[in-house]
VOBA-1610 file (N, C-alpha, C; in pm, whole numbers, padded with zeros to 5 digits, always signed):
BEGIN
Met+02797-00099-02042Met+02802-00109-02189Met+02928-00043-02243Ile+02973-00092-02356Ile+03089-00038-02427Ile+03040+00048-02543Ser+03104+00162-02562Ser+03075+00249-02676Ser+03195+00248-02769Ile+03175+00202-02890Ile+03279+00208-02993Ile+03267+00344-03061Val+03380+00415-03073Val+03379+00547-03136Val+03476+00546-03252Met+03425+00577-03370Met+03506+00579-03492Met+03471+00702-03574Ser+03572+00776-03615Ser+03553+00888-03707Ser+03602+00848-03844Val+03531+00895-03948Val+03570+00857-04083Val+03555+00978-04176Tyr+03654+00993-04263Tyr+03650+01096-04366Tyr+03691+01033-04498Asn+03600+01035-04595Asn+03625+00977-04727Asn+03678+00834-04717Gly+03604+00751-04646Gly+03648+00614-04623Gly+03567+00509-04696Glu+03510+00546-04811Glu+03419+00455-04880Glu+03481+00321-04916Lys+03614+00317-04936Lys+03679+00194-04980Lys+03701+00094-04866Thr+03707+00142-04743Thr+03745+00053-04632Thr+03646+00051-04517Val+03559+00149-04507Val+03477+00160-04387Val+03383+00041-04369Gly+03338-00019-04479Gly+03248-00133-04470Gly+03309-00250-04395Arg+03434-00283-04429Arg+03498-00397-04362Arg+03526-00366-04216Ala+03555-00238-04185Ala+03576-00199-04045Ala+03449-00217-03964Ile+03337-00173-04020Ile+03208-00187-03952Ile+03172-00334-03935Glu+03187-00413-04041Glu+03155-00556-04035Glu+03235-00625-03925Ser+03361-00586-03910Ser+03445-00652-03809Ser+03395-00625-03668Met+03329-00512-03648Met+03271-00482-03517Met+03135-00548-03498Leu+03055-00549-03601Leu+02923-00611-03589Leu+02933-00761-03570Asn+03043-00821-03611Asn+03062-00966-03599Asn+03138-01006-03474Gln+03149-00917-03376Gln+03219-00948-03252Gln+03145-01055-03170Thr+03221-01134-03094Thr+03161-01233-03005Thr+03092-01165-02886Tyr+03140-01047-02849Tyr+03077-00967-02744Tyr+02978-00872-02811Lys+02853-00873-02767Lys+02747-00805-02842Lys+02693-00678-02776Asn+02721-00655-02649Asn+02658-00546-02576Asn+02735-00415-02596Phe+02711-00351-02708Phe+02780-00225-02737Phe+02693-00135-02823Glu+02727-00007-02824Glu+02677+00086-02923Glu+02795+00126-03010Phe+02767+00158-03134Phe+02872+00190-03231Phe+02844+00331-03284Ile+02921+00428-03233Ile+02904+00566-03275Ile+03005+00597-03385Ile+02954+00635-03500Ile+03039+00665-03616Ile+03017+00811-03656Ile+03126+00886-03658Ile+03119+01027-03694Ile+03166+01042-03839Asp+03077+01087-03925Asp+03116+01119-04062Asp+03166+01263-04064Asp+03295+01281-04090Asp+03357+01414-04080Asp+03345+01489-04213Cys+03217+01505-04256Cys+03187+01578-04380Cys+03256+01517-04502Ser+03240+01386-04517Ser+03301+01316-04630Ser+03247+01366-04763Gln+03332+01361-04865Gln+03296+01407-04999Gln+03269+01290-05094Asp+03280+01168-05046Asp+03254+01051-05130Asp+03124+00985-05083Gln+03112+00854-05097Gln+02989+00784-05062Gln+02985+00733-04918Thr+03078+00779-04836Thr+03087+00730-04698Thr+02955+00743-04622Phe+02895+00861-04625Phe+02774+00885-04546Phe+02661+00792-04589Asn+02647+00767-04719Asn+02543+00675-04768Asn+02569+00533-04720Ile+02696+00494-04719Ile+02732+00360-04670Ile+02697+00346-04522Leu+02728+00450-04445Leu+02697+00448-04302Leu+02547+00438-04278Gln+02469+00512-04354Gln+02323+00508-04337Gln+02268+00369-04368Glu+02327+00303-04467Glu+02282+00168-04501Glu+02308+00071-04386Tyr+02425+00082-04324Tyr+02455-00004-04209Tyr+02366+00030-04090Gln+02336+00156-04071Gln+02249+00195-03959Gln+02110+00135-03974Arg+02062+00127-04095Arg+01930+00067-04119Arg+01930-00082-04086Lys+02046-00145-04097Lys+02056-00289-04073Lys+02079-00324-03926Asp+02139-00232-03850Asp+02177-00266-03711Asp+02151-00144-03622Ser+02063-00161-03524Ser+02022-00050-03437Ser+02131-00007-03340Arg+02237-00085-03328Arg+02346-00045-03238Arg+02430+00068-03297Ile+02414+00094-03426Ile+02492+00198-03492Ile+02422+00334-03480Arg+02499+00433-03438Arg+02452+00572-03433Arg+02546+00656-03519Ile+02490+00734-03609Ile+02570+00817-03699Ile+02560+00963-03657Leu+02676+01026-03644Leu+02683+01171-03622Leu+02748+01231-03747His+02685+01334-03801His+02736+01393-03925His+02783+01535-03902Asn+02909+01562-03935Asn+02963+01697-03925Asn+02928+01776-04051Glu+02875+01896-04033Glu+02840+01980-04147Glu+02964+02037-04216Lys+03074+02044-04142Lys+03203+02081-04199Lys+03309+01990-04140Asn+03422+01980-04207Asn+03529+01892-04162Asn+03593+01947-04036Leu+03588+01870-03927Leu+03640+01914-03797Leu+03775+01854-03762Gly+03811+01745-03830Gly+03935+01677-03795Gly+03910+01565-03694Leu+04010+01480-03676Leu+03994+01360-03594Leu+03967+01392-03448Ala+04047+01479-03388Ala+04035+01506-03244Ala+03896+01559-03209Ala+03850+01660-03280Ala+03719+01718-03251Ala+03606+01618-03276Ser+03621+01537-03380Ser+03518+01437-03411Ser+03512+01329-03303Leu+03628+01283-03259Leu+03629+01183-03152Leu+03569+01239-03023Asn+03603+01362-02991Asn+03546+01424-02871Asn+03394+01430-02880Lys+03344+01463-02997Lys+03199+01467-03020Lys+03137+01330-02995Gly+03201+01226-03046Gly+03150+01091-03026Gly+03155+01047-02881Ile+03264+01081-02813Ile+03277+01044-02671Ile+03170+01112-02588Ile+03148+01240-02611Ile+03048+01315-02536Ile+02908+01257-02558Glu+02880+01212-02680Glu+02748+01157-02713Glu+02731+01011-02668Ser+02839+00947-02628Ser+02835+00804-02595Ser+02761+00777-02465Ser+02710+00656-02452Ser+02636+00614-02333Ser+02714+00517-02246Gly+02820+00457-02298Gly+02893+00355-02226Gly+02990+00411-02124Asp+03026+00326-02029Asp+03129+00362-01930Asp+03269+00351-01990Trp+03281+00273-02098Trp+03410+00252-02162Trp+03401+00287-02310Ile+03506+00354-02359Ile+03515+00394-02499Ile+03618+00306-02569Val+03577+00241-02675Val+03669+00162-02757Val+03693+00238-02887Arg+03820+00260-02919Arg+03856+00329-03042Arg+03864+00232-03160Met+03828+00284-03276Met+03837+00207-03399Met+03864+00304-03512Asp+03942+00262-03611Asp+03967+00343-03731Asp+03902+00277-03851Asp+03867+00359-03950Asp+03788+00309-04062Asp+03867+00224-04161Asp+04001+00221-04150Asp+04078+00136-04242Asp+04138+00015-04173Asp+04098-00012-04048Asp+04148-00127-03975Asp+04039-00233-03960Ile+04079-00350-03912Ile+03985-00461-03893Ile+04003-00515-03752Ser+03895-00517-03674Ser+03901-00575-03540Ser+03887-00726-03548Leu+03973-00798-03478Leu+03960-00942-03471Leu+03830-00976-03397His+03772-01092-03430His+03634-01120-03390His+03613-01125-03239Asp+03718-01153-03161Asp+03704-01161-03016Asp+03767-01041-02946Arg+03790-00936-03019Arg+03854-00817-02961Arg+03778-00765-02840Leu+03648-00735-02857Leu+03571-00676-02748Leu+03558-00770-02629Glu+03544-00898-02656Glu+03536-00995-02547Glu+03665-00995-02466Asn+03779-00991-02536Asn+03908-00988-02467Asn+03924-00859-02387Gln+03880-00748-02443Gln+03894-00621-02371Gln+03798-00614-02252Phe+03678-00666-02268Phe+03583-00669-02155Phe+03639-00754-02041Asn+03695-00869-02074Asn+03754-00956-01971Asn+03872-00888-01902Phe+03950-00812-01979Phe+04064-00741-01921Phe+04015-00635-01821Ile+03906-00568-01852Ile+03849-00469-01760Ile+03808-00536-01629Gln+03746-00651-01641Gln+03701-00722-01521Gln+03818-00764-01432Lys+03928-00801-01493Lys+04044-00850-01417Lys+04137-00738-01371Asn+04119-00616-01426Asn+04206-00503-01393Asn+04120-00382-01357Pro+04056-00385-01240Pro+03963-00277-01205Pro+04027-00140-01187Asp+04161-00137-01175Asp+04232-00009-01157Asp+04267+00059-01289Val+04253-00010-01402Val+04298+00043-01530Val+04206+00154-01580Asp+04265+00257-01641Asp+04188+00367-01700Asp+04197+00369-01852Ile+04314+00334-01904Ile+04337+00331-02049Ile+04423+00209-02079Phe+04383+00133-02180Phe+04468+00021-02219Phe+04450-00009-02367Gly+04555-00063-02424Gly+04553-00104-02564Gly+04595-00248-02576Gly+04635-00286-02697Gly+04679-00422-02722Gly+04766-00428-02845Lys+04792-00548-02890Lys+04882-00570-03003Lys+04804-00567-03135Ala+04879-00553-03245Ala+04817-00546-03377Ala+04896-00630-03477Ile+04824-00686-03571Ile+04884-00748-03689Ile+04892-00639-03795Phe+05011-00609-03844Phe+05026-00499-03939Phe+05009-00549-04082Gln+04936-00473-04159Gln+04911-00509-04298Gln+04922-00386-04386Asp+04949-00409-04516Asp+04951-00297-04609Asp+04809-00272-04660Ile+04794-00178-04751Ile+04660-00141-04798Ile+04592-00251-04877Tyr+04669-00353-04917Tyr+04613-00466-04992Tyr+04577-00583-04900Gly+04603-00568-04770Gly+04571-00674-04674Gly+04682-00772-04650Asp+04798-00751-04712Asp+04912-00841-04692Asp+04988-00801-04566Glu+05023-00899-04485Glu+05093-00871-04360Glu+05233-00816-04388Val+05274-00718-04306Val+05408-00662-04316Val+05476-00676-04181Glu+05605-00694-04187Glu+05684-00709-04065Glu+05698-00574-03997His+05677-00571-03867His+05697-00446-03794His+05841-00436-03749Tyr+05900-00319-03775Tyr+06041-00298-03747Tyr+06071-00301-03597Phe+05974-00266-03515Phe+05996-00250-03372Phe+05905-00348-03297Pro+05945-00474-03285Pro+05857-00575-03226Pro+05823-00552-03079Gln+05896-00462-03012Gln+05865-00431-02872Gln+05745-00337-02858Trp+05691-00290-02972Trp+05575-00200-02968Trp+05447-00277-02996Pro+05349-00269-02911Pro+05345-00187-02792Pro+05411-00258-02672Pro+05467-00182-02579Pro+05528-00243-02461Pro+05422-00300-02368Ile+05456-00407-02298Ile+05362-00471-02206Ile+05399-00441-02061Asp+05527-00449-02029Asp+05574-00425-01894Asp+05551-00279-01853Ala+05512-00257-01728Ala+05479-00123-01680Ala+05595-00026-01694Lys+05715-00072-01663Lys+05832+00014-01674Lys+05861+00049-01819Asp+05843-00046-01908Asp+05865-00020-02050Asp+05763+00081-02103Ile+05640+00070-02057Ile+05537+00167-02097Ile+05578+00307-02055Glu+05625+00321-01933Glu+05670+00452-01884Glu+05785+00506-01967Asn+05880+00421-02001Asn+05995+00466-02081Asn+05954+00512-02220Phe+05853+00447-02276Phe+05806+00483-02410Phe+05753+00626-02415Phe+05691+00671-02307Phe+05631+00804-02308Phe+05729+00913-02346Tyr+05856+00892-02320Tyr+05956+00996-02346Tyr+05988+01012-02495Thr+05953+00913-02575Thr+05991+00920-02717Thr+05875+00899-02814Thr+05777+00820-02775Thr+05667+00791-02868Thr+05549+00733-02790Ser+05439+00714-02857Ser+05321+00660-02790Ser+05341+00513-02753Pro+05309+00475-02629Pro+05318+00335-02591Pro+05193+00256-02629Leu+05095+00324-02687Leu+04968+00262-02721Leu+04944+00268-02872Ile+04888+00162-02927Ile+04842+00163-03065Ile+04701+00219-03064His+04684+00338-03117His+04562+00415-03097His+04433+00339-03126Pro+04416+00274-03242Pro+04288+00208-03269Pro+04263+00079-03191Thr+04357+00041-03103Thr+04331-00073-03014Thr+04282-00028-02877Val+04282+00102-02852Val+04267+00153-02716Val+04123+00143-02664Cys+04115+00116-02534Cys+03989+00119-02459Cys+04010+00217-02343Ile+03915+00308-02324Ile+03932+00421-02232Ile+03814+00428-02135Arg+03844+00446-02007Arg+03738+00473-01911Arg+03684+00615-01936Lys+03559+00626-01974Lys+03504+00755-02016Lys+03518+00861-01907Gln+03482+00828-01785Gln+03485+00925-01677Gln+03624+00983-01657Ala+03726+00899-01670Ala+03864+00943-01649Ala+03910+01036-01759Ile+03875+01005-01883Ile+03923+01083-01996Ile+03849+01217-02007Val+03722+01219-01969Val+03648+01344-01968Val+03707+01439-01862Lys+03747+01383-01750Lys+03801+01464-01640Lys+03927+01541-01679Ile+04010+01481-01766Ile+04136+01549-01801Ile+04125+01628-01931Gly+04007+01627-01994Gly+03987+01720-02105Gly+03982+01663-02245Leu+03971+01531-02264Leu+03956+01470-02396Leu+04075+01503-02488Tyr+04057+01480-02619Tyr+04163+01506-02717Tyr+04178+01656-02738Asn+04301+01699-02761Asn+04329+01839-02789Asn+04339+01858-02940Lys+04245+01932-02998Lys+04240+01947-03143Lys+04357+02028-03198Asp+04433+02095-03112Asp+04549+02172-03158Asp+04666+02082-03196Phe+04657+01952-03164Phe+04767+01861-03191Phe+04727+01755-03295Ser+04662+01802-03398Ser+04617+01714-03506Ser+04733+01634-03563Gly+04713+01505-03576Gly+04818+01417-03627Gly+04893+01345-03518Ala+04888+01401-03397Ala+04950+01335-03282Ala+04864+01358-03158Glu+04733+01374-03179Glu+04642+01399-03068Glu+04639+01286-02967Asp+04662+01165-03014Asp+04661+01051-02922Asp+04782+01055-02828Tyr+04901+01078-02884Tyr+05023+01082-02803Tyr+05014+01190-02696Glu+04966+01310-02733Glu+04952+01419-02636Glu+04855+01380-02526Leu+04746+01314-02563Leu+04646+01274-02463Leu+04701+01169-02368Trp+04775+01071-02422Trp+04829+00966-02334Trp+04931+01023-02235Val+05016+01115-02283Val+05114+01176-02193Val+05041+01257-02085Arg+04939+01331-02125Arg+04862+01410-02028Arg+04793+01319-01926Ala+04741+01207-01974Ala+04678+01111-01883Ala+04780+01052-01786Trp+04896+01015-01839Trp+05004+00960-01757Trp+05047+01059-01649Lys+05065+01185-01687Lys+05107+01287-01592Lys+04998+01321-01491Asn+04873+01289-01523Asn+04762+01311-01429Asn+04733+01187-01344Gly+04819+01087-01355Gly+04808+00971-01267Gly+04713+00863-01311Leu+04665+00866-01436Leu+04578+00759-01484Leu+04659+00632-01505His+04595+00520-01484His+04662+00390-01497His+04652+00341-01642Ile+04766+00321-01704Ile+04774+00286-01846Ile+04845+00152-01862Lys+04786+00062-01937Lys+04840-00072-01955Lys+04825-00115-02101Asn+04886-00228-02134Asn+04867-00293-02263Asn+04841-00441-02242Met+04750-00495-02322Met+04726-00638-02323Met+04830-00706-02412Asn+04871-00822-02373Asn+04962-00901-02457Asn+04879-00991-02549Thr+04788-00925-02621Thr+04689-00996-02703Thr+04668-00919-02833Phe+04659-00989-02945Phe+04630-00923-03073Phe+04482-00887-03078Leu+04455-00761-03114Leu+04318-00711-03116Leu+04270-00670-03254Ile+04361-00623-03340Ile+04319-00570-03470Ile+04420-00607-03578Arg+04376-00590-03701Arg+04465-00583-03817Arg+04478-00435-03852Tyr+04599-00385-03845Tyr+04627-00241-03851Tyr+04688-00207-03987Thr+04622-00119-04061Thr+04663-00088-04197Thr+04771+00021-04200Val+04883-00011-04262Val+04992+00084-04282Val+04979+00140-04423Asp+04950+00269-04433Asp+04931+00334-04563Asp+05030+00449-04573Gln+05140+00427-04646Gln+05242+00531-04660Gln+05189+00657-04728Gly+05085+00641-04809Gly+05033+00755-04881Gly+04974+00861-04789Lys+04940+00824-04666Lys+04882+00918-04571Lys+04988+00993-04491Ile+05115+00956-04509Ile+05222+01021-04433Ile+05275+01138-04515Ser+05235+01259-04477Ser+05277+01380-04549Ser+05387+01452-04472Phe+05454+01545-04541Phe+05555+01627-04473Phe+05487+01711-04363Lys+05366+01755-04389Lys+05293+01832-04289Lys+05271+01749-04164Arg+05236+01623-04181Arg+05212+01535-04066Arg+05342+01508-03991Ile+05451+01487-04065Ile+05582+01465-04002Ile+05621+01585-03917Trp+05602+01705-03973Trp+05636+01827-03899Trp+05546+01843-03777Lys+05416+01812-03791Lys+05323+01825-03681Lys+05362+01732-03567Glu+05400+01611-03599Glu+05443+01517-03495Glu+05565+01570-03421Phe+05659+01626-03497Phe+05778+01684-03435Phe+05739+01797-03341Tyr+05651+01884-03385Tyr+05608+01998-03304Tyr+05542+01952-03176Val+05451+01853-03186Val+05380+01804-03068Val+05479+01746-02967Lys+05574+01666-03015Lys+05669+01605-02923Lys+05760+01710-02861His+05796+01813-02939His+05878+01921-02883His+05801+01994-02773Tyr+05673+02017-02796Tyr+05589+02081-02695Tyr+05582+01996-02569Ile+05561+01866-02585Ile+05548+01776-02470Ile+05677+01771-02389Ile+05790+01766-02459Ile+05920+01763-02391Ile+05937+01886-02302Lys+05897+02002-02353Lys+05910+02126-02277Lys+05802+02137-02169Glu+05678+02106-02204Glu+05566+02123-02112Glu+05579+02034-01989Tyr+05627+01911-02009Tyr+05634+01816-01899Tyr+05777+01795-01848Asp+05865+01885-01888Asp+06002+01889-01835Asp+06074+01755-01851Phe+06066+01698-01971Phe+06140+01576-02000Phe+06290+01607-02001Pro+06375+01507-01974Pro+06521+01528-01984Pro+06558+01586-02120Lys+06656+01676-02122Lys+06692+01750-02244Lys+06742+01660-02356Lys+06791+01541-02322Lys+06840+01452-02428Lys+06730+01417-02528Tyr+06603+01427-02485Tyr+06494+01391-02574Tyr+06466+01499-02677Val+06517+01621-02655Val+06512+01724-02758Val+06591+01678-02880Phe+06712+01629-02858Phe+06798+01581-02967Phe+06740+01455-03030His+06681+01369-02947His+06618+01248-02999His+06505+01284-03094Asn+06428+01387-03059Asn+06316+01429-03143Asn+06364+01485-03276Phe+06473+01564-03275Phe+06529+01617-03399Phe+06579+01503-03489Ala+06641+01402-03428Ala+06690+01288-03505Ala+06575+01212-03570Lys+06465+01200-03498Lys+06348+01130-03553Lys+06286+01209-03667Leu+06284+01343-03653Leu+06235+01428-03761Leu+06316+01406-03888Leu+06448+01406-03875Leu+06534+01386-03990Leu+06511+01250-04053Lys+06500+01147-03972Lys+06477+01013-04024Lys+06346+01005-04103Asn+06239+01065-04047Asn+06110+01060-04115Asn+06111+01136-04246Ile+06183+01247-04251Ile+06195+01324-04375Ile+06268+01242-04481Leu+06376+01176-04441Leu+06452+01094-04535Leu+06370+00977-04587Ile+06288+00920-04499Ile+06199+00811-04542Ile+06098+00863-04643Lys+06039+00979-04613Lys+05940+01036-04704Lys+06002+01070-04839Met+06127+01113-04838Met+06197+01146-04963Met+06247+01021-05035Lys+06222+00904-04973Lys+06259+00775-05030Lys+06410+00760-05048Leu+06482+00816-04952Leu+06626+00796-04950Leu+06663+00666-04880Phe+06560+00603-04819Phe+06572+00466-04772Phe+06485+00381-04863Asn+06512+00250-04868Asn+06432+00167-04958Asn+06290+00152-04906Glu+06197+00120-04995Glu+06054+00121-04963Glu+06019+00021-04855Asn+06076-00099-04859Asn+06043-00200-04759Asn+06082-00154-04620Trp+06199-00090-04610Trp+06243-00041-04479Trp+06145+00061-04425Ser+06098+00151-04511Ser+06010+00258-04463Ser+05874+00205-04424Ile+05822+00106-04495Ile+05694+00048-04459Ile+05701-00011-04319Arg+05811-00077-04288Arg+05822-00138-04157Arg+05848-00036-04047Asn+05906+00077-04083Asn+05951+00171-03982Asn+05856+00285-03953Ile+05786+00332-04054Ile+05717+00459-04036Ile+05616+00455-03925Lys+05545+00342-03904Lys+05439+00338-03805Lys+05495+00336-03663Ser+05620+00297-03646Ser+05678+00292-03511Ser+05693+00430-03452Asn+05674+00535-03532Asn+05687+00671-03483Asn+05554+00734-03449Trp+05447+00664-03463Trp+05316+00722-03436Trp+05281+00708-03291
//
């Protein structure tokens, strides 16, 4: 069985469509674990209504806000499936996503973590052009090269072998905002097999309003830590500083808005 794990905080405007996109999958054998991270809006009530309609949904409620990493870890630990599928509350899974991922598991028995492609959209649902069409990389060598600068996986498309991810320690809550990138690098360095499907799996929402200076700085810090911890070539120290400067300039709107919409997500 597959366990879908989604954490949500104040997602009343979008969580319904995210849930519907999973309940309408062509592949039906799954449980859907949704962690309400102490939302202050109507999110929890919306989740309870969906749970009453579909027994595959399990709701976990945090009494205080724990953040994404801790909430996801809670959902993974509580899950029953051998495979964990990630989902975010502002994205939409294409109707055959789970079927495609299940088939990929059957054809790739050595894989531990894999993702896929995404159709990028703004908060209004209009498609936006992605500045970096090579993301996510498909070729194994390209995936390896990506690890040195950014995540080779689109986080909400990812499917994870539960046993493998539990063994290396799950998400690290100290790296909030870039917990996925730190986990993928740690998995890669521990010898887990990581791949990408050349298949569109979700509609991925790009929301510039969620990109804060704090998040930009946190991403820089996490990447600086990874470069030092895993002894990456020193040239990536300068690459990381350059990316920090670019993201700050984008946030300050010293580049035009269209350019930043297409670019900002390529750094996640």
